[in-house]
C-alpha positions in Angstrom: 19.1 -1.3 6.3 19.2 -0.7 2.8 16.6 -3.0 0.4 13.9 -2.3 2.3 10.0 -2.6 1.0 6.8 -0.9 2.4 4.1 -3.2 3.1 2.2 -0.9 5.6 1.2 2.3 7.5 1.3 3.1 11.0 -2.2 4.6 12.1 -2.4 4.9 15.9 -2.0 3.0 19.3 -4.7 0.9 20.2 -5.6 0.6 23.8 -2.8 0.7 26.7 -0.7 -1.8 26.6 1.4 -0.7 23.1 -0.8 -2.1 20.3 -0.3 -0.4 17.3 -3.5 -0.3 14.1 -2.0 -1.2 11.1 -2.9 -0.4 7.6 -1.4 -3.4 4.9 0.2 -1.6 1.5 0.2 -5.0 -0.4 -2.0 -6.8 -2.0 -1.8 -9.9 0.5 -4.6 -10.1 3.2 -3.1 -12.7 5.1 0.9 -10.9 4.9 1.0 -9.8 8.2 0.1 -12.8 10.3 3.1 -14.5 8.8 5.3 -12.2 9.2 7.9 -12.2 12.7 10.0 -9.4 12.2 9.4 -6.3 10.5 11.0 -2.5 10.4 9.5 0.4 11.4 10.4 3.9 10.2 9.2 6.2 11.8 8.7 10.1 9.8 11.7 11.3 11.3 14.3 8.7 9.8 14.3 6.7 12.9 14.2 2.9 12.8 14.3 -0.2 14.5 13.3 -4.0 14.6 10.5 -5.3 16.2 9.1 -8.8 16.9 5.7 -9.3 16.3 4.0 -11.1 18.9 0.3 -10.9 17.6 -1.4 -10.1 14.5 -5.4 -9.2 15.2 -7.5 -8.8 11.9 -9.6 -5.4 11.8 -11.6 -3.2 9.9 -9.1 -2.2 7.3 -5.7 -3.5 8.5 -4.6 -4.8 11.9 -3.9 -4.4 15.9 -0.6 -4.8 16.0 1.9 -6.7 19.5 5.1 -6.1 19.4 7.1 -7.3 21.8 9.4 -4.5 22.2 6.3 -2.2 23.0 4.1 -1.9 25.7 2.8 1.3 26.6 1.2 3.6 24.5 3.1 5.9 25.3 6.2 3.7 23.4 3.6 3.1 20.9 2.4 6.6 19.8 5.8 6.6 19.3 5.5 5.1 16.1 2.5 6.4 14.7 2.2 7.1 11.4 5.2 5.0 11.0 6.2 3.1 7.4 6.6 -1.0 8.3 8.8 -2.3 5.7 10.4 -5.2 5.5 13.8 -6.8 3.4 12.9 -6.9 -0.4 14.0 -10.6 -0.3 11.8 -12.0 1.9 8.7 -10.4 -0.4 5.9 -13.7 -1.2 5.7 -14.3 -5.1 1.9 -13.1 -5.5 -0.2 -15.5 -7.8 -1.1 -13.8 -11.2 -2.7 -10.7 -11.5 -1.9 -9.9 -8.1 0.5 -6.9 -7.0 2.3 -4.8 -4.7 1.4 -1.2 -4.2 5.0 -0.3 -4.9 5.2 -2.0 -7.7 2.4 0.2 -9.5 3.2 3.6 -7.8 5.3 5.6 -10.6 3.4 2.7 -13.0 2.2 5.2 -16.7 -1.2 4.5 -17.1 -3.1 4.6 -21.2 -5.9 4.3 -22.0 -6.7 1.4 -24.5 -6.9 4.0 -27.7 -3.1 4.8 -26.3 -4.1 8.1 -24.6 -1.7 8.5 -21.2 -4.1 10.0 -18.6 -0.7 10.4 -16.1 1.4 8.3 -13.7 0.1 6.3 -10.4 1.0 8.8 -7.8 -1.0 6.9 -4.7 -3.3 4.1 -3.7 -5.9 4.5 -1.8 -7.8 1.6 -0.2 -12.0 1.7 0.4 -12.4 -1.3 1.3 -14.6 -2.7 -1.8 -11.0 -2.1 -4.0 -8.6 0.1 -4.0 -8.7 3.8 -5.9 -4.9 4.5 -7.9 -4.9 8.3 -7.9 -3.4 9.0 -11.6 -2.0 12.5 -12.1 -0.8 14.3 -15.0 0.8 18.2 -14.3 -3.0 19.7 -12.5 -5.0 17.4 -13.4 -5.9 14.5 -11.1 -8.1 11.1 -12.1 -9.3 8.9 -9.6 -9.5 4.9 -10.7 -11.1 2.1 -9.5 -8.8 -0.8 -9.4 -11.3 -3.5 -11.0 -11.1 -5.9 -13.6 -14.2 -3.9 -15.7 -11.5 -0.9 -16.1 -8.2 -2.3 -15.1 -7.2 -3.9 -18.3 -3.4 -5.1 -18.7 -0.5 -3.9 -16.0 2.9 -4.8 -17.3 5.1 -5.0 -14.1 8.4 -4.6 -16.1 7.7 -2.1 -18.1 5.2 0.0 -15.4 2.4 0.5 -18.0 -1.1 0.4 -17.3 -4.0 0.0 -19.7 -7.3 0.9 -18.6 -11.0 0.7 -20.5 -12.2 4.1 -19.3 -16.5 3.7 -18.3 -17.9 7.0 -19.3 -16.9 9.8 -17.0 -14.6 8.7 -15.3 -12.1 11.0 -17.7 -12.2 14.4 -18.5 -13.3 14.5 -22.2 -9.4 16.1 -23.0 -7.9 12.6 -21.4 -9.7 10.1 -23.5 
């Protein structure tokens, strides 16, 4: 099962019938409702293919019912698992929208050319994502807004931001 891309992360079980809470990690709000199958990869390396029976929207994610999971005990075995699909099953996103895996590892520069670090993680907040950008022992939290993120080049793995006052430490600007 190579060339798999993580599109979500399983939270905890929901209810007694084997449903799972899933937090999406892709910038495509209705992605899960169009899927038929996914691969779950547990933290211990176990992988299994699951058939999606039903998807319900929930604040900050989905409640997903899988045909193969029918009890809370079965569902609990997949807590914190990654939800994956083959890379060739990804949809092309509209201009200006990106998959999280395209952004993690990207170098971030100010408009003046100063490198402030690399995107290590992306934290969804509800209104917009926040990029966790690290360079050595310095960490910056960069909101993903049009005002701040000025340019993204996925091929070059490069992002340019316009930092607002107080966003970066004075040394990083």
